[in-house]
ZAMARGU-4260 file (C-alpha; in steps of 0.2 Angstrom, whole numbers, plus 5000, padded with zeros to 4 digits):
<rodrens>
0) 5751/5230/5880 | 5732/5232/5885 | 5722/5247/5880 | 5718/5259/5894 | 5709/5275/5897
5) 5721/5289/5900 | 5718/5300/5916 | 5710/5317/5913 | 5726/5326/5919 | 5737/5317/5906
10) 5724/5320/5892 | 5725/5339/5896 | 5744/5339/5895 | 5743/5330/5878 | 5730/5343/5872
15) 5742/5357/5878 | 5755/5350/5866 | 5743/5354/5852 | 5735/5370/5858 | 5749/5378/5868
20) 5765/5377/5858 | 5774/5392/5866 | 5769/5408/5876 | 5762/5417/5861 | 5750/5403/5859
25) 5743/5406/5876 | 5742/5425/5872 | 5732/5421/5857 | 5720/5410/5865 | 5717/5422/5880
30) 5715/5437/5869 | 5703/5428/5857 | 5692/5424/5873 | 5692/5442/5877 | 5687/5448/5860
35) 5673/5435/5860 | 5667/5442/5877 | 5664/5459/5868 | 5679/5468/5876 | 5682/5486/5872
40) 5699/5486/5879 | 5712/5472/5881 | 5728/5474/5891 | 5742/5461/5889 | 5757/5459/5901
45) 5771/5447/5898 | 5787/5444/5908 | 5802/5434/5903 | 5795/5431/5886 | 5779/5425/5894
50) 5787/5410/5902 | 5787/5418/5919 | 5770/5428/5918 | 5756/5431/5905 | 5742/5442/5911
55) 5727/5447/5900 | 5714/5459/5907 | 5698/5464/5898 | 5682/5474/5901 | 5671/5461/5892
60) 5655/5452/5898 | 5664/5443/5912 | 5658/5427/5920 | 5648/5422/5935 | 5652/5408/5948
65) 5644/5394/5938 | 5652/5399/5922 | 5669/5401/5930 | 5669/5384/5937 | 5665/5377/5920
70) 5677/5387/5910 | 5692/5376/5916 | 5683/5360/5911 | 5688/5352/5894 | 5676/5354/5880
75) 5666/5367/5889 | 5661/5383/5879 | 5649/5397/5878 | 5654/5401/5859 | 5643/5387/5851
80) 5625/5390/5853 | 5619/5374/5845 | 5627/5358/5837 | 5630/5366/5820 | 5649/5366/5817
85) 5647/5374/5800 | 5641/5391/5807 | 5654/5397/5818 | 5654/5416/5822 | 5667/5417/5836
90) 5686/5416/5836 | 5686/5399/5846 | 5674/5386/5853 | 5685/5370/5855 | 5685/5372/5874
95) 5703/5366/5876 | 5713/5381/5879 | 5710/5385/5898 | 5711/5367/5904 | 5726/5364/5893
100) 5735/5379/5900 | 5730/5374/5918 | 5738/5357/5915 | 5755/5364/5912 | 5756/5380/5921
105) 5749/5390/5936 | 5732/5397/5930 | 5722/5410/5939 | 5705/5417/5932 | 5697/5432/5941
110) 5680/5437/5933 | 5665/5448/5936 | 5649/5448/5926 | 5643/5465/5920 | 5627/5464/5930
115) 5635/5455/5945 | 5639/5463/5962 | 5654/5453/5966 | 5669/5444/5957 | 5675/5427/5959
120) 5692/5418/5956 | 5697/5400/5952 | 5714/5393/5951 | 5722/5378/5942 | 5740/5373/5947
125) 5748/5359/5936 | 5730/5352/5933 | 5725/5353/5952 | 5710/5363/5954 | 5707/5375/5969
130) 5690/5379/5975 | 5681/5394/5969 | 5683/5410/5980 | 5677/5428/5981 | 5688/5441/5974
135) 5688/5460/5970 | 5688/5466/5952 | 5678/5478/5941 | 5667/5470/5927 | 5677/5459/5915
140) 5690/5446/5916 | 5708/5444/5921 | 5718/5428/5917 | 5735/5426/5924 | 5747/5412/5919
145) 5763/5409/5929 | 5777/5398/5926 | 5772/5391/5909 | 5777/5373/5906 | 5784/5371/5924
150) 5773/5355/5925 | 5781/5348/5908 | 5800/5353/5910 | 5804/5344/5894 | 5794/5357/5884
155) 5805/5371/5891 | 5820/5364/5882 | 5812/5368/5866 | 5808/5387/5870 | 5818/5400/5861
160) 5826/5415/5870 | 5816/5427/5880 | 5818/5440/5867 | 5812/5428/5853 | 5797/5423/5863
165) 5793/5441/5867 | 5794/5445/5849 | 5782/5431/5845 | 5770/5438/5858 | 5771/5455/5851
170) 5767/5448/5833 | 5752/5439/5839 | 5745/5454/5848 | 5748/5465/5833 | 5739/5453/5822
175) 5724/5452/5833 | 5724/5471/5835 | 5724/5473/5816 | 5710/5461/5815 | 5699/5471/5827
180) 5703/5490/5826 | 5687/5494/5836 | 5696/5487/5852 | 5709/5496/5861 | 5725/5486/5865
185) 5741/5488/5875 | 5756/5476/5877 | 5768/5478/5892 | 5784/5468/5890 | 5793/5467/5907
190) 5792/5485/5914 | 5790/5494/5897 | 5774/5496/5887 | 5779/5492/5870 | 5762/5494/5861
195) 5747/5505/5864 | 5733/5507/5852 | 5717/5516/5855 | 5701/5510/5846 | 5698/5516/5829
200) 5682/5522/5821 | 5672/5510/5811 | 5676/5510/5792 | 5693/5501/5787 | 5696/5511/5772
205) 5692/5528/5780 | 5700/5526/5797 | 5709/5509/5798 | 5725/5515/5790 | 5730/5525/5805
210) 5731/5509/5816 | 5739/5500/5802 | 5753/5513/5802 | 5756/5511/5820 | 5760/5493/5817
215) 5767/5492/5800 | 5776/5509/5800 | 5775/5526/5791 | 5782/5519/5775 | 5767/5508/5773
220) 5754/5522/5776 | 5763/5532/5763 | 5764/5518/5750 | 5748/5508/5754 | 5735/5505/5740
225) 5717/5502/5744 | 5710/5485/5740 | 5692/5482/5738 | 5682/5469/5728 | 5668/5456/5730
230) 5661/5441/5721 | 5644/5435/5727 | 5644/5434/5746 | 5663/5434/5747 | 5672/5451/5749
235) 5689/5458/5752 | 5696/5474/5757 | 5712/5481/5765 | 5728/5489/5759 | 5743/5482/5749
240) 5760/5490/5749 | 5768/5495/5733 | 5779/5482/5725 | 5795/5492/5729 | 5790/5491/5747
245) 5796/5474/5752 | 5804/5465/5767 | 5816/5450/5769 | 5802/5439/5777 | 5783/5437/5777
250) 5780/5444/5794 | 5772/5459/5787 | 5759/5450/5777 | 5743/5451/5788 | 5728/5441/5783
255) 5711/5441/5792 | 5696/5430/5788 | 5680/5434/5797 | 5689/5443/5810 | 5702/5429/5813
260) 5720/5432/5809 | 5727/5417/5799 | 5743/5411/5791 | 5734/5401/5778 | 5745/5393/5764
265) 5732/5396/5751 | 5730/5414/5754 | 5749/5417/5757 | 5752/5408/5740 | 5739/5418/5732
270) 5747/5435/5738 | 5764/5429/5731 | 5755/5425/5714 | 5747/5442/5713 | 5763/5451/5715
275) 5772/5439/5704 | 5788/5446/5697 | 5785/5463/5704 | 5794/5458/5720 | 5812/5452/5720
280) 5815/5433/5723 | 5817/5430/5742 | 5808/5446/5747 | 5790/5448/5753 | 5777/5462/5750
285) 5768/5471/5765 | 5749/5471/5765 | 5734/5469/5776 | 5719/5460/5769 | 5702/5457/5777
290) 5692/5443/5769 | 5673/5441/5773 | 5666/5423/5769 | 5649/5416/5774 | 5653/5405/5789
295) 5646/5389/5780 | 5659/5392/5766 | 5674/5390/5777 | 5680/5377/5789 | 5690/5385/5804
300) 5692/5369/5813 | 5706/5362/5802 | 5720/5366/5814 | 5720/5365/5834 | 5727/5383/5834
305) 5714/5388/5821 | 5727/5397/5810 | 5723/5387/5795 | 5707/5386/5785 | 5698/5376/5772
310) 5687/5385/5759 | 5673/5376/5750 | 5677/5386/5734 | 5696/5389/5736 | 5698/5393/5717
315) 5684/5407/5719 | 5693/5414/5734 | 5710/5413/5725 | 5703/5422/5709 | 5695/5436/5719
320) 5711/5440/5729 | 5722/5439/5714 | 5710/5450/5704 | 5708/5463/5718 | 5727/5464/5721
325) 5732/5466/5703 | 5719/5479/5700 | 5726/5489/5714 | 5744/5487/5709 | 5740/5491/5691
330) 5731/5507/5696 | 5747/5513/5704 | 5755/5514/5687 | 5773/5520/5688 | 5773/5524/5707
335) 5787/5518/5717 | 5789/5519/5736 | 5794/5535/5744 | 5806/5527/5756 | 5818/5524/5741
340) 5821/5543/5741 | 5824/5543/5760 | 5837/5529/5759 | 5846/5538/5745 | 5846/5554/5755
345) 5853/5545/5770 | 5867/5538/5760 | 5871/5555/5753 | 5870/5565/5769 | 5886/5571/5775
350) 5893/5564/5791 | 5887/5572/5807 | 5904/5577/5812 | 5920/5581/5802 | 5934/5570/5807
355) 5947/5580/5817 | 5965/5582/5810 | 5977/5570/5818 | 5987/5577/5832 | 6002/5587/5827
360) 5994/5592/5810 | 5999/5610/5806 | 5983/5615/5798 | 5967/5607/5792 | 5972/5608/5774
365) 5986/5597/5777 | 5975/5583/5783 | 5968/5572/5769 | 5952/5563/5772 | 5951/5544/5767
370) 5944/5543/5749 | 5926/5537/5748 | 5920/5525/5734 | 5909/5530/5720 | 5909/5536/5702
375) 5922/5550/5707 | 5935/5536/5708 | 5935/5536/5689 | 5951/5545/5684 | 5946/5557/5698
380) 5935/5567/5686 | 5917/5565/5692 | 5909/5575/5678 | 5918/5567/5663 | 5904/5554/5662
385) 5890/5566/5661 | 5882/5566/5644 | 5887/5583/5635 | 5874/5596/5631 | 5859/5586/5636
390) 5860/5594/5653 | 5846/5607/5649 | 5833/5602/5637 | 5819/5614/5641 | 5818/5619/5622
395) 5813/5601/5618 | 5796/5602/5626 | 5781/5606/5617 | 5776/5624/5619 | 5759/5621/5626
400) 5766/5609/5639 | 5779/5614/5652 | 5791/5599/5656 | 5788/5599/5675 | 5770/5595/5672
405) 5774/5577/5668 | 5774/5565/5683 | 5792/5560/5679 | 5797/5577/5673 | 5808/5581/5658
410) 5825/5574/5655 | 5840/5585/5659 | 5855/5574/5658 | 5862/5557/5657 | 5875/5551/5670
415) 5888/5537/5666 | 5877/5533/5651 | 5866/5523/5663 | 5855/5535/5673 | 5843/5548/5667
420) 5842/5564/5677 | 5824/5572/5675 | 5816/5587/5683 | 5798/5590/5689 | 5790/5605/5697
425) 5796/5600/5714 | 5808/5586/5713 | 5823/5578/5704 | 5820/5560/5697 | 5834/5548/5694
430) 5830/5534/5682 | 5839/5518/5678 | 5837/5517/5660 | 5840/5498/5658 | 5829/5493/5672
435) 5815/5505/5666 | 5816/5499/5648 | 5816/5481/5653 | 5799/5483/5661 | 5792/5492/5646
440) 5798/5479/5634 | 5792/5465/5646 | 5774/5473/5647 | 5773/5475/5628 | 5778/5456/5626
445) 5765/5451/5638 | 5752/5462/5629 | 5756/5456/5612 | 5755/5438/5617 | 5738/5440/5626
450) 5732/5449/5610 | 5735/5435/5598 | 5754/5433/5596 | 5771/5441/5596 | 5777/5449/5580
455) 5793/5442/5573 | 5807/5449/5563 | 5818/5438/5552 | 5836/5440/5553 | 5845/5443/5536
460) 5859/5431/5542 | 5854/5418/5554 | 5863/5420/5571 | 5873/5404/5574 | 5876/5400/5593
465) 5887/5386/5600 | 5880/5378/5615 | 5884/5362/5624 | 5873/5346/5620 | 5862/5348/5635
470) 5857/5366/5632 | 5855/5363/5614 | 5843/5348/5617 | 5833/5358/5630 | 5830/5372/5617
475) 5826/5361/5603 | 5813/5351/5613 | 5804/5368/5617 | 5806/5375/5600 | 5787/5375/5596
480) 5784/5385/5612 | 5798/5397/5608 | 5791/5400/5591 | 5775/5405/5599 | 5784/5418/5609
485) 5793/5425/5593 | 5809/5415/5594 | 5812/5403/5579 | 5827/5392/5581 | 5833/5376/5572
490) 5848/5365/5573 | 5861/5371/5561 | 5874/5357/5562 | 5877/5343/5574 | 5881/5356/5587
495) 5876/5374/5584 | 5859/5382/5585 | 5853/5394/5572 | 5842/5408/5577 | 5831/5414/5561
500) 5818/5425/5569 | 5817/5435/5585 | 5803/5445/5593 | 5801/5462/5584 | 5800/5471/5601
505) 5818/5465/5605 | 5826/5474/5591 | 5844/5471/5591 | 5847/5460/5606 | 5861/5449/5613
510) 5855/5432/5604 | 5868/5421/5612 | 5865/5428/5630 | 5847/5426/5627 | 5849/5407/5622
515) 5860/5403/5636 | 5848/5410/5649 | 5833/5402/5641 | 5842/5385/5641 | 5846/5387/5659
520) 5828/5390/5663 | 5822/5375/5653 | 5835/5363/5660 | 5827/5367/5677 | 5812/5357/5672
525) 5809/5341/5682 | 5811/5324/5672 | 5816/5334/5657 | 5799/5340/5653 | 5805/5357/5645
530) 5790/5361/5635 | 5779/5360/5651 | 5790/5370/5662 | 5791/5383/5648 | 5773/5384/5647
535) 5771/5386/5666 | 5785/5399/5667 | 5780/5409/5653 | 5782/5426/5662 | 5799/5421/5667
540) 5804/5417/5649 | 5796/5434/5643 | 5806/5443/5656 | 5822/5435/5650 | 5819/5440/5633
545) 5815/5458/5638 | 5831/5459/5648 | 5841/5455/5633 | 5831/5466/5622 | 5832/5482/5632
550) 5842/5498/5632 | 5858/5493/5640 | 5867/5502/5654 | 5882/5511/5646 | 5872/5517/5630
555) 5872/5535/5626 | 5854/5541/5623 | 5848/5557/5614 | 5837/5569/5623 | 5822/5563/5613
560) 5825/5545/5618 | 5827/5550/5636 | 5810/5559/5636 | 5802/5546/5626 | 5807/5533/5639
565) 5800/5544/5653 | 5783/5546/5644 | 5782/5527/5641 | 5785/5524/5659 | 5771/5535/5664
570) 5759/5526/5653 | 5765/5508/5658 | 5758/5499/5673 | 5771/5492/5685 | 5785/5503/5678
575) 5791/5508/5695 | 5800/5491/5696 | 5810/5481/5684 | 5806/5462/5680 | 5817/5457/5695
580) 5808/5468/5707 | 5821/5482/5708 | 5816/5500/5708 | 5817/5509/5691 | 5818/5526/5698
585) 5820/5537/5713 | 5812/5554/5716 | 5821/5566/5727 | 5809/5580/5733 | 5817/5598/5732
590) 5814/5601/5750 | 5824/5586/5755 | 5838/5591/5743 | 5838/5608/5751 | 5839/5600/5768
595) 5854/5590/5762 | 5863/5606/5758 | 5857/5614/5775 | 5846/5627/5765 | 5831/5622/5777
</rodrens>
């Protein structure tokens, strides 16, 4: 087949496949144009998930008649002053969005320049351009897109439900609104305004959190940690949620580079690396980060939709972000998200209405409510598992220090030999003793390794563990690395493995369980390269060791041991969550408890 030049209309439809993936893509392009036009207010309307109607109105610079006619031509832009593609200061310049949209939908643009006396309108219907005509409008621009993809019916088959498309539009508007808090936004979906944001005063760390709270919720505002750092001409600021504030997907990770919301894989991966084991596997933190990079240090033209970036010094950016996030998370110390307490109170709250007795019942006393699960099921004696006279330990505190002055309070009791109950001046604190001690041991192991090595203790009698051949081979292949971590093993006979030394921090631990878990980790290595995977997953190995060397659930603790655990938690970073990302304690404020019992 001979080579031929494609007609302009077909070229525009092909380009639309790259730029206009779904209605949310149209909203993104039109809102970015409004932002680049210097708008102070942007109003977005969408009907039927944006497939029936998308309208974006702004009060920006507007366009005169000549510019309006050029706006619907391919590769026409007002956003690139010269020919230097390495110095881009706007959100878009490719000049493909409007003609691409007009090729697959019914497009109408009405605009009036700020200093003009009249407005003009131009339309494109499936690639067919209508003549320019006068119109009535205040200064600014209104773009209306109707019947999206009507000119390419095959594309409609790949659209999701109206609800899903509307959700994608909402997410896109939220990301752009977060990136530009100085602009007021509104989003109307159908007949209902679902989002209304007034402009925020300048200064992200001083005023920006209010807008972030409108989008990410009150929980984020309560548990947000300020992030701020710079290195050379690159700077980052924003807010990161506590590790215990996490969600099942990454939709609440907002990344903005030079005012451009992005979903860059490098930055997203860096965020996960910074949180590390502080967030459970399969869960995602909540955060908003604003990165400022010199324009010539970042390429924004990698992807047609401009959502991916390429950094000249990718390692430098990664290092800056990880350092800034870890500093913020480390400064939080033992803090855990306050929403944990609210979740606990919601579970404990009595039902809104007591169930009515069955018809015919002689009295309420004769009606037996269905039994509820819980620790009261144990022999129907809910208080038998409470550790005896450790219930009140005020006398154990130093005379010059009242127990409630400690952040995590003074231990008062132990429930089910698993949970420590502590009292502060205005709250009740419930601590999971195993989860808390696991994090303490883990942090100590990491600190010891970083400071020259982990102290070992020799076992008087080597612990011999029977394992299958594959597990034994994996452990022996990594024996040198394990020895560096304080675990000395050797083959005792053709089958068993003898453990001669263990990390001193672990004390008396479950040696067999530890070896079984470590062998499983090592056997996950590709091509049997166990030593390499152990080195790469050092933190995971230390976490496994810490888990097997921690105070177990079901162990009775003395008052002194409970208080010592609380004091260690207060001094250890990241102690608000265990090595698996689960919370180590819940704090219930006295005022909330009083509400629970209808005292307030």
